[in-house]
C-alpha positions as CSV (number, residue, x, y, z in Angstrom):
1,X,11.7,15.1,-46.7
2,X,8.1,14.3,-47.1
3,X,5.2,16.1,-45.4
4,X,4.5,13.1,-43.2
5,X,8.0,12.8,-41.9
6,X,8.1,16.5,-41.1
7,X,4.7,16.2,-39.4
8,X,5.9,13.2,-37.4
9,X,8.8,15.3,-36.1
10,X,6.2,17.7,-34.7
11,X,3.9,15.1,-33.3
12,X,6.3,12.4,-32.0
13,X,7.6,14.5,-29.0
14,X,4.1,15.1,-27.9
15,X,3.2,11.4,-28.0
16,X,6.5,10.5,-26.1
17,X,5.9,13.3,-23.5
18,X,2.7,11.7,-22.3
19,X,3.8,8.1,-22.7
20,X,0.7,7.0,-24.4
21,X,-0.3,3.4,-24.1
22,X,-3.4,3.7,-26.3
23,X,-3.9,5.9,-29.4
24,X,-7.1,6.8,-31.2
25,X,-6.3,7.6,-34.9
26,X,-8.8,9.1,-37.3
27,X,-8.5,10.4,-40.8
28,X,-6.3,9.4,-43.7
29,X,-3.3,11.6,-42.9
30,X,-3.3,10.5,-39.2
31,X,-3.6,6.8,-40.2
32,X,-0.7,7.1,-42.7
33,X,1.4,9.0,-40.2
34,X,0.9,6.4,-37.5
35,X,1.7,3.6,-40.0
36,X,4.9,5.5,-40.8
37,X,5.7,5.7,-37.0
38,X,5.1,1.9,-36.9
39,X,2.7,2.4,-34.0
40,X,0.7,-0.7,-33.0
41,X,-1.1,0.8,-30.0
42,X,-3.8,2.5,-32.1
43,X,-7.5,2.2,-32.6
44,X,-8.5,3.5,-36.0
45,X,-11.7,5.4,-36.8
46,X,-12.9,5.7,-40.4
47,X,-14.2,8.8,-42.1
48,X,-16.7,10.3,-42.3
49,X,-16.7,11.2,-38.7
50,X,-20.0,10.7,-36.8
51,X,-20.9,10.9,-33.2
52,X,-22.0,7.3,-33.2
53,X,-18.3,6.3,-33.5
54,X,-17.6,7.7,-30.0
55,X,-20.5,5.9,-28.2
56,X,-18.6,2.7,-27.5
57,X,-15.2,4.2,-27.4
58,X,-13.5,3.9,-24.0
59,X,-10.8,6.2,-22.6
60,X,-7.7,6.6,-24.7
61,X,-4.4,8.4,-23.9
62,X,-4.0,10.4,-27.1
63,X,-6.2,11.0,-30.1
64,X,-4.6,11.9,-33.4
65,X,-7.2,13.3,-35.7
66,X,-6.9,14.6,-39.3
67,X,-9.3,15.4,-42.1
68,X,-12.2,16.3,-39.7
69,X,-12.0,20.0,-40.4
70,X,-11.9,19.3,-44.1
71,X,-14.6,16.6,-44.4
72,X,-17.2,17.8,-41.8
73,X,-19.2,21.0,-41.3
74,X,-17.8,23.4,-38.8
75,X,-20.6,22.6,-36.3
76,X,-20.2,18.8,-36.7
77,X,-16.5,19.0,-36.3
78,X,-16.8,21.3,-33.2
79,X,-19.3,18.9,-31.6
80,X,-17.3,15.8,-32.5
81,X,-14.0,17.2,-31.1
82,X,-15.8,18.5,-28.0
83,X,-17.3,15.0,-27.2
84,X,-13.9,13.4,-27.8
85,X,-12.2,15.9,-25.5
86,X,-14.7,15.9,-22.8
87,X,-15.5,12.2,-22.6
88,X,-12.7,10.1,-24.0
89,X,-9.2,11.6,-23.9
90,X,-7.1,14.3,-22.2
91,X,-4.7,14.7,-25.1
92,X,-5.7,15.5,-28.7
93,X,-3.6,16.2,-31.8
94,X,-5.5,17.7,-34.7
95,X,-3.9,18.0,-38.1
96,X,-5.7,20.5,-40.4
97,X,-5.1,21.7,-43.9
98,X,-5.1,25.4,-43.5
99,X,-6.6,26.3,-46.8
100,X,-9.5,23.9,-46.5
101,X,-10.1,24.8,-42.9
102,X,-10.4,28.5,-43.9
103,X,-12.9,27.5,-46.6
104,X,-15.0,25.8,-43.9
105,X,-14.9,29.0,-41.9
106,X,-12.3,28.0,-39.3
107,X,-10.1,30.6,-37.8
108,X,-7.4,30.4,-35.1
109,X,-10.0,31.5,-32.6
110,X,-12.1,28.5,-33.3
111,X,-9.3,26.1,-32.5
112,X,-8.4,28.1,-29.4
113,X,-12.1,27.9,-28.3
114,X,-11.8,24.2,-28.2
115,X,-8.7,24.5,-26.0
116,X,-6.3,23.6,-28.8
117,X,-2.9,25.3,-29.1
118,X,-1.0,25.5,-32.4
119,X,2.4,23.7,-32.0
120,X,3.6,23.7,-35.5
121,X,3.1,23.6,-39.2
122,X,4.6,22.3,-42.3
123,X,3.7,23.5,-45.7
124,X,-0.1,23.9,-45.5
125,X,-0.6,21.4,-42.7
126,X,-1.1,22.9,-39.2
127,X,-0.9,20.9,-36.0
128,X,-3.0,21.8,-33.0
129,X,-2.7,20.1,-29.6
130,X,-5.0,19.9,-26.6
131,X,-3.5,18.7,-23.3
132,X,-5.5,19.0,-20.1
133,X,-2.3,19.7,-18.1
134,X,-1.7,23.0,-20.0
135,X,-5.3,23.9,-20.7
136,X,-5.4,26.6,-18.1
137,X,-2.3,28.5,-17.1
138,X,-1.7,29.2,-13.4
139,X,-2.6,32.7,-12.6
140,X,-0.4,34.9,-10.4
141,X,-3.4,36.4,-8.5
142,X,-4.9,33.1,-7.5
143,X,-3.2,32.7,-4.1
144,X,-3.7,33.9,-0.6
145,X,-1.5,36.9,-1.1
146,X,-4.3,38.7,-3.1
147,X,-7.4,37.6,-1.2
148,X,-9.2,39.3,1.7
149,X,-6.9,42.0,3.0
150,X,-3.6,40.4,2.3
151,X,-1.9,42.7,4.8
152,X,-3.9,40.9,7.5
153,X,-3.2,37.4,6.3
154,X,-1.9,35.1,9.1
155,X,-2.2,38.0,11.6
156,X,-5.7,37.3,12.8
157,X,-7.8,34.2,13.3
158,X,-10.9,34.7,11.1
């Protein structure tokens, strides 16, 4: 099996889960992967990644991005992914070469700081995902049971 076919097995369920109608694809690996998936719903961004590319971009269902960590500085990649996440899509897939990302100074904490979660890897390619639905987990304490004297809840009219 090739690296791309193994990566597609990781990525395809995510795309199907959110029933994407529009895709944003950027980076050589992502473009090749989407061509292999025979996906015709995609808008393609070319490298190098610049913020100007995102100015006229509308909302997309899922963005599949590769090579941004490897080809951009850490600050530029952070800013670019942040603008993409905050203004254009609620679902992002980032494919990153682990060795090259470590050379750029990226650590797992940097991906987590962007709200990305690692969902898989194959050889040296790591796949991270951002989904607004799972960005914050529900907390057990965030309910009426733990607020303002829970023993008096529903006993008195406040």
